[in-house]
N, C-alpha and C positions, 0 to 999 in steps of 0.2 A: 504494500500500500504506500509506503514512503517513496518508492521510486516513481509511482504515479503522481504523487503530490509534487515531487521535485520537477518532473516533466511539465506539469501544469504551471508551476511557478516560473519555469524557464520560458514557456510560451507567453505568459503574461508579461514578463520582463521584456521580451523581444517586441511584443505588441506595443508596450508603452514607449520603448525606444523608437520604434517606427513612427508613432504618433508625434513624438518630440521632433523628429526630423521633418514631418509634414508641417508642424507649426512653424519651424524655422523657414522652410521653403515658402510657406504662405506669407510670412512677414517680409522676406526678401523680395518676393514677387510683387507684393503690394508697394514696396518702396520703388521698385523698378518701374511699375506702372505710374506711380505718383510723379516721378521725375522724368517721365516720357522716354525712358530708355527702351522699353519694349512697347509694342503697339498692340492694343487689345482688339484691333480690327483683324489681326492675324488669327485665323481660326484655331490654330494649335495653342497659341497663347491664351485665347479666350476659353478654350476647353480646359486647359490646365488650371487657369485662375478660377473657373467655376467649380471644378472638382475640389481644389484646395479650400475654397470658401465653404462649400457644402460639408466638407469633412471637419473643418476646424470651427466654424461659426457656432454650432450648437454647444460646444464646450466653452467658448469664449464669451458668449452672450451673457450668461449669469454673472460672470466676473465683471463685465463691463457695466451691468446694471447696478452692482454694489459699489463700484469705484467712483470717486468724485471726478468731475471733468478736469483734466489736466491740460487744457488747451488743445493742441493738435497732436499730443503725444498719447499713444496707446500702449500701455505697458501690460495689458492683459495677457499677451502671449508669454511674457517673462514670468508672470505670476503663475500661469498654468504650467509652464515648464518646471518651475520650482516645486510646485505641488506634485507633479508627476515624478520628479526625481526623488522627492521624499517618499512617495509611494513605492518606487522601485527599491529604495534602500530598506523600507519596512518589509517588503516581500523577501528580499535577500536575507534579512535577519531572521525572518520566520523560517526560511528554508534551511538556514544553518542550524536552527534548533530542532529540525525534523530528524 
C-alpha cells in the first residue's frame, strides 16, 4: 500500500510542477502581449494564450478577488506559485513519513 501512496504522491508533485510552469508561461505570454512583442492576431499565439488563460484563470481569480488593487501590477501568479510550492513541500514531507 505504501508504494501506491508514494506513486500517487509523485504524480501529484509532477502535476503541481507542471501547473507552476503553465502559470509562468501564462505570465510571460501576457507580458509579451502587453508590450506588443507577439501578435494575438496570429492564430497559434491566440490559441496558446486562450489555452493558458483557461487553465490558469480559475485558480487565479479567487486570489485576485481577495487582493487589494495594486495599480497595474498583478502578483496573483506569484502568490499561487508560493502556495503550490508549499503544497509540494507538504506532500514530500508526508511521503517521507510513509
